[in-house]
N, C-alpha and C positions, 0 to 999 in steps of 0.2 A: 414189433410195436403193438401195444394194446389200444383198442378203442375204449378209452376210459369213460365215454358217455353212454356206453351200452349197459343197461341195467343187468343183463345176463352175465357180462364179463365182470361187473362190479360184484355181483353176488357170488360169482365163481372165485374171485380173489378173496372175498370174505371167508368163504368156506375153506379155501386152501390154507390161508394164514390164520384162521381162527379169530378173525376180527369181527368185532360187533360195534355198531354205531353207538357213540356215547352221547346220550341226551344232555348230560351235564356239561359236555364240551360243545354242544350246539353243532354236532357234525351232520350236515346235510350236503351231499355232493351233487353238483350240477350235472345234468345229463343232456343239455341242449348244446350241441357243438357250435351253433351260430353265436350264442351268447358268449361262449369262451373265446371265439375268434374276434368278436367285437371288442371284448375287454383287452385282449392282447394287442389288437390293432391300435386302440386308443392309448393304451399304457406305453407302447413303444414308439408312438409318434413323436419324433424329436428326442427320444431317449435311447442311450446305448444299453443301459442296464435296468433291471427291475428287481425290486425287493418284493417277495410275495409273503403274505402272512396267511398261514394255515393251508398248506398244499393238499391236504387230504390224501387221495390216491395219486395225485399228480396230474390231473386232467388240465387244469389251468397252467400249471407249471410247464407242461409240455408245449402248450399253445404259446406261452411266453417265450420259452427257449427256442422256438422255431423262428422267432422274429427278433429277439434281443441278442446282444453280444454276450451278455452274462445275466444269470438269474441266481439270486440267493433267497432261498425259502426259509422261513422261520416256523418251526413246528414244535408244539409242546408234547404231543402224544407220541412217546417212543414206541408204542405198538406198531406205528406206521413204518418204522425204520426198515424192516425187511421187505415190506410192500414196495416202498419207494425205490429201494435198491434195484428191484426188478422192474418196475414199471417205467423208471426213468434211465434204465441202463444204456439206452441208445444216445444219450446226450453227454457231451463233455463240457458243457458250459453252465452246469447247474451245481451249486453246492447248497447244503442244508445245515442250518443252525438249530440244534435241538434245545430250545429255551422258550420260556414264556416271553412273548413279544413285549409285554409291559415292563420287562426287566432289561431290554436291549437298549443300548446307547446307540441311537441311529446316527448321530453325528460321527461317532467313532467308526461305526460300520461303513458309512460312506468314505471315510478317510482311509481305512485299512483295505477295503475290498473293491472300492469303485473310484479310486483316486483318478481325477481328471475326466470322469464320465458324467454324463447327464443321466439322472436316475429317477424313475417313477416307482410308485408303490401300487400293487395290485392285491386284492383280497376278496375272498368270499367270507365275510365276517360272521362269526357266531352271534346270533341275536342277543344273547344274554350279556355280552360284554362289548357290543358295538361302540357305545359312546365313549367308554374309557380308552379304547384302542384309538379311535379317531382323535380324541382330544390330545392323547399322548403324541400322535404323529404331527398334528397341526401345531401344537404348543412347543414341540421340540425346535421349531424354527429351522429345520433342516431345509436346504435348498432343493427340495424335490421338484421335478419337472411337473408332475401332477400325482394325485391320488385317485385311483379308480377302485371303487368298492361296491360289492354286492351287499345290500342291507335290507332290512325289513321295509316294505313299502311305506309304512307309516313314518319310519325314521327318515327315509328319503324326503318325504313331504315336509317333515320338520326342518330338515337341513336347508331346504329351498324355499321356505315360507316367506310370504310378505307380511309386513306389520298388520295387525288388526284381526288375524284369524286364530283359531284354536290351536293350529300347528306351530305358531310362532312363539318362540320361547328363548331361554338363555343359551341353549345349544345352537339355535339359529344364529343369534347375534355373534357368538364366538366364532362359529364356522364361517360366517360371511365377513367377519372382521379380517380373518386371515386368507380366505379363499373365495373363488367364484364357483358355487356349486351348480350343477346341472344334472337333471335326471335324463339318462341316455335311453333307458328302456325299462319297461315293466316285465318282470319274469314270473310267470305263474307258478304256484306251488307244485303243480304237476311236473315241473322241469327239474325236480330234485329227487334224490333217493337218500334216505327216506323223505317222503314229502312232508314239509312243515304245514302248519295249520293256516298260514297266511302267505300272501304273495310277496315277492321281493322286487327290488329295483336296483339297477346299476346307476351309480352316481359318479360323476367326474368332479373332482375338487381341483380347480386350477389354482395353484399357489400364487398369491399376489406378490408383486415385487415390493410393495409397501402396503401396510394395513389400509383398509377401506377408508378410515378417517384418521386425522391427525389429533392426538390428544396429549394433554399435559402429563397425565399419570395413568399408565395402564392398570395398575393395581386398583386405583379408585374406580376406574371405568368398569372393570369386571366386577368389583364389589357392588357397584350401583346396579349393574345388569342383574346380578344374582339376587339382590334384594328386591328389585322390581317384580321379579317373577316368583318370589317366594310364597306369596299368597295371592293367587290369580283373581280371586273373587273380591279382593280389596282394592281400593284406590291406590294410586301411586303414593300419595301423601301418606296414607296409613302404613303401607309397606316399608317406606323409608323411615318413618318414625319408629316402627317396630324394630328395625335393624339397630337403631341407636348409633348409627355412624355418621349421619349426615346433618347433624345439628337439629335444632328444634323445629317445631311446626312452622313458625314464622319464616325461618330460612328456607325450608323445603317449599313452602307455598310461593315464596318470592322467586325461587329458581324456576318453578313451573310457570309462573306468570311471566317471567322474563322470556320464556320460550313461546309465549303467546297462546298457551293451552288453558283449557278448563280445568280447574282444580279437582274436578271429579274423575279425571281420566284415569285409566289403568295402564300399567307398564307395557302391556301387549300391544298398545296402539303406537308406541314410539319407534321411529326408524333408528338405524344406527347413528345417523347424523345427529338426531335429537338426543340420543343417549350421550354422544360425545359433547354436545353443548352443555347438558346438565352436569356431566362429569367435571368439565373445566370450571363451571360455575362453582361447584362444591370445592374444587381444589383451591379456588381463589378466596372463598368465603368461609370455609370451615377448617379448623385445626385438626388434623388427622394424626394418629399415633404412627410412628415409624414401624 
């Protein structure tokens, strides 16, 4: 068994297999064993299986496989195939899918490889594609036990932000609509090889049994959220007018007044419940195209 958190061993494997880290793929491997074990412990709490995205050299994969009944890792970089074949040779409960995770049907994956099992997702996500991957996982509506991800610290703060701050945005609302996000720990840049320029954070996303709020039309709700944050320096009235989807100025102002808010407010001050109220108001008072 390799100590895949030892920088010397990682460099040795790189030299032996002719592997170089791809900046374009956002490859930064974690070298802190306590972080790996914490992620594995949280991911496997109440879950029999784990889907891992981006195994790298297999350090997190091995930690997960030591606790889970089954691990399926999804990896895009085929250069890692001979490396993982060697570093994970001691496990018989790991399989690897060599694909772009954004093209994986996770519902099908659960049905074909994890039938009857409770499954979590774990990942050390590349910074450049964090949001698309997270949204793909969340919006798939798959019955994951939870999603545990390593992301850029600033992204973690956005996922968990409260209304009114600079970190609060459309991604926040979408994430908190489907999940209960929690920052588990901050991981300094020095805990990776190669070291990124910023710190990271481990975030737990507990999937809600039901969305955070009940709404009449999800499509309108998310269109409203997107429009509200489209021009952060403008008032909500102007943002919604610019979108051209929520009726005229009078209707928009009536909606905000019905909420008991000042017409000069900005979208970033609204809670999910208030977005839900406005969304239902527009569903009842504006004729939308199908």
